[in-house]
KOLTORBA-197346 format. One record per residue (C-alpha): residue number from 1; residue in three letters; x, y, z. Coordinates in steps of 0.5 Angstrom, whole numbers, always signed. Example, Ala and Ser with C-alpha at 12.3 -4.5 7.8 and 13.67 -1.06 7.14 Angstrom:
// residues 2
NODE num residu     u     v     w
NODE   1    ALA   +25    -9   +16
NODE   2    SER   +27    -2   +14
// end
This chain:
// residues 165
NODE num residu     u     v     w
NODE   1    MET  +161  +146  +212
NODE   2    LEU  +160  +148  +205
NODE   3    ARG  +157  +155  +203
NODE   4    GLU  +152  +156  +198
NODE   5    THR  +154  +159  +191
NODE   6    ARG  +149  +164  +188
NODE   7    VAL  +149  +165  +181
NODE   8    HIS  +149  +173  +179
NODE   9    PRO  +147  +174  +172
NODE  10    GLU  +149  +182  +172
NODE  11    ARG  +156  +180  +175
NODE  12    ILE  +157  +175  +169
NODE  13    LEU  +155  +180  +164
NODE  14    LEU  +159  +185  +167
NODE  15    TRP  +165  +181  +166
NODE  16    VAL  +164  +179  +159
NODE  17    PHE  +164  +187  +158
NODE  18    VAL  +170  +188  +162
NODE  19    GLY  +173  +182  +158
NODE  20    LEU  +171  +185  +151
NODE  21    ALA  +174  +192  +153
NODE  22    PHE  +181  +189  +155
NODE  23    ILE  +181  +185  +148
NODE  24    GLN  +179  +190  +144
NODE  25    CYS  +184  +195  +147
NODE  26    GLU  +190  +191  +148
NODE  27    ARG  +195  +189  +142
NODE  28    GLY  +198  +182  +141
NODE  29    ILE  +194  +178  +145
NODE  30    LEU  +195  +171  +142
NODE  31    TYR  +191  +166  +147
NODE  32    GLU  +187  +168  +153
NODE  33    GLU  +184  +162  +158
NODE  34    VAL  +181  +163  +165
NODE  35    GLN  +178  +158  +169
NODE  36    GLU  +174  +158  +175
NODE  37    VAL  +176  +155  +181
NODE  38    LYS  +170  +151  +184
NODE  39    ARG  +166  +154  +190
NODE  40    ALA  +172  +160  +190
NODE  41    GLU  +176  +154  +194
NODE  42    TRP  +183  +153  +190
NODE  43    ALA  +185  +146  +193
NODE  44    VAL  +192  +145  +193
NODE  45    GLU  +192  +138  +189
NODE  46    GLU  +187  +141  +184
NODE  47    PRO  +192  +145  +179
NODE  48    GLN  +190  +149  +173
NODE  49    VAL  +192  +147  +167
NODE  50    PHE  +193  +151  +160
NODE  51    GLU  +195  +148  +153
NODE  52    TRP  +197  +153  +147
NODE  53    GLU  +200  +151  +141
NODE  54    ILE  +206  +154  +139
NODE  55    THR  +206  +156  +131
NODE  56    ASP  +212  +160  +130
NODE  57    SER  +218  +159  +135
NODE  58    THR  +221  +165  +131
NODE  59    LYS  +217  +170  +135
NODE  60    ILE  +218  +173  +142
NODE  61    TYR  +212  +172  +147
NODE  62    ASP  +210  +175  +154
NODE  63    ILE  +206  +170  +158
NODE  64    PHE  +202  +173  +164
NODE  65    ILE  +198  +169  +170
NODE  66    THR  +191  +173  +171
NODE  67    LEU  +188  +172  +178
NODE  68    GLN  +181  +174  +180
NODE  69    HIS  +179  +174  +188
NODE  70    ASN  +174  +176  +192
NODE  71    GLY  +174  +179  +199
NODE  72    ASP  +174  +173  +203
NODE  73    TYR  +182  +172  +201
NODE  74    PRO  +185  +172  +208
NODE  75    TYR  +192  +174  +206
NODE  76    ARG  +196  +180  +202
NODE  77    ASN  +200  +175  +198
NODE  78    LEU  +200  +169  +194
NODE  79    PHE  +205  +164  +192
NODE  80    LEU  +204  +160  +186
NODE  81    PHE  +208  +154  +182
NODE  82    ALA  +208  +154  +175
NODE  83    GLU  +211  +149  +171
NODE  84    THR  +212  +149  +163
NODE  85    GLU  +213  +144  +158
NODE  86    SER  +214  +146  +151
NODE  87    PRO  +217  +142  +145
NODE  88    ALA  +225  +141  +145
NODE  89    GLU  +226  +144  +152
NODE  90    LEU  +226  +141  +159
NODE  91    SER  +220  +142  +164
NODE  92    HIS  +221  +149  +168
NODE  93    ARG  +218  +150  +174
NODE  94    ASP  +218  +157  +177
NODE  95    THR  +215  +160  +184
NODE  96    LEU  +212  +167  +183
NODE  97    ALA  +210  +171  +189
NODE  98    ALA  +204  +175  +188
NODE  99    PHE  +202  +181  +192
NODE 100    LEU  +195  +182  +192
NODE 101    ALA  +195  +188  +198
NODE 102    ASP  +199  +193  +200
NODE 103    PRO  +202  +193  +207
NODE 104    SER  +195  +196  +210
NODE 105    GLY  +191  +191  +207
NODE 106    LYS  +188  +195  +201
NODE 107    TRP  +188  +190  +195
NODE 108    THR  +192  +193  +189
NODE 109    GLY  +189  +190  +183
NODE 110    LYS  +184  +193  +179
NODE 111    GLY  +176  +192  +180
NODE 112    SER  +171  +194  +185
NODE 113    GLY  +166  +191  +189
NODE 114    ALA  +166  +183  +189
NODE 115    LEU  +172  +181  +185
NODE 116    ILE  +179  +184  +184
NODE 117    SER  +183  +182  +178
NODE 118    HIS  +191  +182  +178
NODE 119    ARG  +196  +180  +172
NODE 120    PHE  +203  +178  +174
NODE 121    PRO  +208  +176  +169
NODE 122    LEU  +211  +169  +168
NODE 123    MET  +215  +170  +163
NODE 124    LEU  +217  +176  +159
NODE 125    ASN  +221  +176  +152
NODE 126    LYS  +221  +168  +152
NODE 127    ARG  +223  +165  +145
NODE 128    PHE  +221  +158  +144
NODE 129    SER  +226  +153  +141
NODE 130    GLY  +221  +149  +137
NODE 131    ASN  +213  +149  +135
NODE 132    GLY  +208  +145  +139
NODE 133    GLU  +204  +144  +145
NODE 134    LEU  +206  +149  +151
NODE 135    ARG  +203  +146  +157
NODE 136    ILE  +203  +151  +163
NODE 137    ILE  +201  +148  +170
NODE 138    VAL  +199  +152  +176
NODE 139    HIS  +199  +150  +183
NODE 140    HIS  +198  +155  +189
NODE 141    GLY  +204  +154  +194
NODE 142    MET  +200  +157  +200
NODE 143    ARG  +200  +152  +207
NODE 144    ASP  +192  +152  +206
NODE 145    PRO  +190  +145  +203
NODE 146    GLU  +184  +149  +200
NODE 147    LEU  +185  +157  +199
NODE 148    GLU  +179  +161  +200
NODE 149    GLY  +177  +167  +196
NODE 150    ILE  +180  +165  +189
NODE 151    GLU  +175  +165  +184
NODE 152    ARG  +179  +165  +177
NODE 153    LEU  +186  +163  +174
NODE 154    GLY  +188  +164  +167
NODE 155    ILE  +194  +165  +162
NODE 156    LEU  +195  +171  +158
NODE 157    ILE  +200  +170  +152
NODE 158    LYS  +202  +176  +148
NODE 159    GLU  +206  +177  +142
NODE 160    HIS  +212  +181  +145
NODE 161    ILE  +212  +188  +143
NODE 162    GLU  +217  +193  +144
NODE 163    ASP  +216  +199  +148
NODE 164    ASN  +218  +204  +142
NODE 165    GLU  +213  +202  +137
// end
């Protein structure tokens, strides 16, 4: 049975402002893309694909997976498979175990109300061996063929900034 999804203009406006606040406050962001999951039901056979052009392989990068879910998400964790393809390197597949709630069931991400946001490191201190297209393909690794409650998935790439700067 399909649920009817309503558009909430006030929610969209709120997330635009929240997104702008993060962009304004955070240094070194080079790429950020967020993709909506249809009907907040992420099908295992529908990966989220992100592409970014590496233009300076001498820099060091930090890459994060961003996630927004609603209260319908039924688990406290989420397993993700992330495959990266980049120039002059072999494809690499990572498994990420993301904890979305503490043992008592309280969501650990940021946000209140309908959406909870999380950021998980995928690659930290990463130097690429050549310029060209970086492709990141993300699948969920849960047993459910359609994972309810996942609203958005994204990739954030930042230039690595040492803590002592």
